[in-house]
N, C-alpha and C positions, 0 to 999 in steps of 0.2 A: 725305878727312875729317881727315887730319893737319893740312892747311892750314886747315881750318875751326876746329880747336882752337887753332892758333897765332894766327889772326886774331881769334878771340873772346877768348882769354886769352894775351897775349904771353908771360907768365911760363912757359907750358908749353913754350917753346923751350929751357928749361934742360935740359942733358943728363940730369940725374937724373930729372926729370919725364918727359922723352921716353922714357927707358928704362922707367919704370913704366907709362906709357900703352901702350907697344908690347907689354907682357906681359899686358894686360887680356884675360881670356877672352872668347870670343864676339864677336870683331871688333876688339879693340884700341882704336884711337881712337874708333870709332863707339860702343862700349860706354861708354867714358869720358865722351864727350859726353852720352850718354843719362843718365848718373848725375849729371853736374856742372851741366848747363844748367838743368833745371827746378827749381822750388821743391819742397819736400816737399808731398805731396798734401794732407794736412790736419794740423791741429795740436791738435784738440780730442778726440782719442781716448785720453786718458790712462788711462781706466778699463781699457783692454785691456793696459796695461803693468804692472799691479799684480803679476803673477806672471811676467812675461817677463824675459828676460835676453839679452844679446847672444849670437849663435850661435858666436862665435869668442873666443879669449883676447884680452885687451887688447893693442893694438899696442905694440911697444917704441919706436915712432917715429911721429911725425906730420909730414907735409909740408904747409906752407902755400904756396899759389901765389896771389899777390895782385897785382891790377892796378887802377889808378885812372885814370880818364879824365876830362878836363874839356873840354866841348864836342867830344866824340868824339875828342879827341887824348890819347894816352897821356902821363901826367905822372909815373907811378910804376909800377914793376914789380919784384917781388922774390919769390924762393923761399927759404923758411926751414925748416930741419929742427929738430924739437923732440924731445928724448929724453923718454920717459915712464916710465922704469924707476927713476929715482932717488927716494929717500925725500923729498927736498925737493919734487920735482914733485908727488908723490902727496898730500902733507900740506898743501902751501901752496895758497892760493887760485889757481885756474886763471887764467892770463893769458899771452898771447903778445904780446911787443913786437917790432915790426919795426925800430924805430929806437933807437939808443943815446941816452942823455940829452942829449948835446951835438950830436947830428946834426940837421941841417936840410936839407930838400929844397925847392929853389926851385920855384915854380909860375908859370904865366902869368896867374894870377888877379890882376887889378888891385884896388886898394883903393878901393872907392867910398865915398861919404859915408853916414853913418847906418846904417840897417839894410839898405841895399841889398846889402851883402856877403852876408848870410844868404840873401836871396832869390836872388841870382845863383848861389851855391853849391848851394842846394836844387834849382834848375832844371837846372843844367848839369853837376854832378858825378855820376859813377857809379863803383861799386866792386864788385869780385868778390873773394871770399875762398874759394878752393877748398881744402878740407881733404881730404888724401889719406891713406889707410891703404895704405902700399906693400906690406904683406905679404898682406893679403886682397884687394887691388885694389878698394878702395871709395873713393868720393869724394862730397862734397856741397858745394854753395855755401852758405855761412853768411850771406851778405849779402842785404839787401833790394833790391840793385841800385842803387836811388836812396835818398837819405837819408830817414829817418823824422822826424828833427828836426835843426834847425840853430839853435844858440844862441850868442850872444856873451856872454862873461864880463864882468860889469859893472865889474870892477876892472882886469883885465889887458888887456881888449880882444881876447883870443884868441877864435877861433871854434871851437866844438866841433861837428863834423859826425858824426851818429850813424846808423849802418846797423844793422839788426837782423833776426834770424829768431827765431821762437817755436817751441820744441821741447817736446813732451809728455814728462812724467815720470810716475812712478807716482802721485804725489799732487799733481797740478796741472800747472803749466807753468813753464818757465824761459825767460829771454831771453838769447839769444846776441848780445851787443852789441859792435859794432865802432866804435871812436871814432877819428876823424881830427881832430887839433888843429892849427889853422892860426893863425899869428901874423904880425905885420907884419915885413917884412925891414928890415935896418939902413938901407937907403935910404929906407924909409917909403913906397914906391910900390907894392910887390907883396906878395902873401901867400906864406908859406912853411910847409911842413908840419913840425911839430915832434914829433908823436906819432902813431903808428898802432898800435892795440892791439886785442886780442880778449879778452873775458872773458865769463863766464856767471854770471848772478845769478838768484835765485829770486824769487817773488812778494812776498817780504818785503824785498827789496833786499839780501839776504845773498849774498856770492859763494861759489860751490861750490868745493871743493878739486879737485885734479887727478884723484884716484882716482874721485870721483863723476862728474866731467865726462867721463872716458874712456868710462864706460858710457853716458852720455847721448849722446855723439857717435857711438859705435858704433851705437846704435839708430837715430840719425838717418841714418847712412850706409847702413844696411841697410833703411831705410824706403821706402815707396812714393813715387813721384814724380808730379807733375802732368804736364800735356801741354806745359809750357813756354810757354804763351800768357799774355799779360797779366801778366807777372811783376811789374811795378811795382805795378799795381793790387792784385794778390793779396797782395803783401808789405805794402802799406799797410793792407789790410783785416785781415790777421792781426795787425798791430801795434796797430791801433785796438781790435780785439777783446780783445787781451791787456791793454791799458790799462783797458778796461771791467771785465775780470775782477779786475784789481788793485784797482780802485775798490770793487767789490762786496765783495772780501775785506776791505779796510780798514774799510768800513762795518760789516760783520758783526762784526769784532773789536771795534770801538767799542761796538756794541750789547751784545756779551757782557760787555765790561768794565764797562759802565754797569749791567747787570743784577747782576753780581757785587758792585759797589759798593753797590747798593741792598740786596742781601741781607745784606751785611756790616753796613751801618748798622742794618737791621731786627733782625739778630741781637744787635747791641750794645745797642740800645734795649730789646729784650725781656729781655736779661740784667739790665740796670739796673732795669727795672720789677720783675722777679722778685726782685731783691735788696731793693728797697724794700718789697715786699709781705712778704718774709720778716722784715724788721726790725720793721715796724709791726704785724704780725698774729701774731707768735709768742707 
């Protein structure tokens, strides 16, 4: 089973991750695989979370084990440790960056003409982002495995590849978004990765801070898993369902705002009419 973990996620060959996996209770690598491989079982049970809280204290550290494949060939693998006890982490918007601003990672992705780049990447790129709590021995894959959207920036020409998972919170849902930004190499023939990041935003598009996200991620790591079948289809279904919920939420807010506007206008008109009546009939 150790080899199964290594072949599925090459980043687990890291000595730190290997040590954590070996200490997993109930079978070590087998238990880790059972946690990390399947998607979360369901995402629309937020009502059950209104009074729930993680069963353990927040972790002082999170480990990200990230692997990106293109046409089944590994093109990026990294393990990154993130401290979670600093005031900066807890108060700032939650975000994990795997690349420094000036870092670029070459890829074997050729630069086709027009929108073919987006289609090629959408069909042939896969990503896993295993988030590990090394203290409680918990793990979860926060990626949809295949992209949910691939878009080219109209000005820079960079391609943004988005992977996502939808997590339930007490009052709705949040989107855990992984963005891989690809640009054209200096030679102008191949694509290169310039940004790989993870962030969490709510249904209004606001990014949650580190303290809030720790609780969200803990509940995700402690949550039930599916059977590991049809991960791609299930991830796409969850994402489409989330977009539908966002649309309904937006439309509901517009209706409420429109109603409030009408009430304000009606109140203003009634006050004006009342004032005129007072002037003419006193």
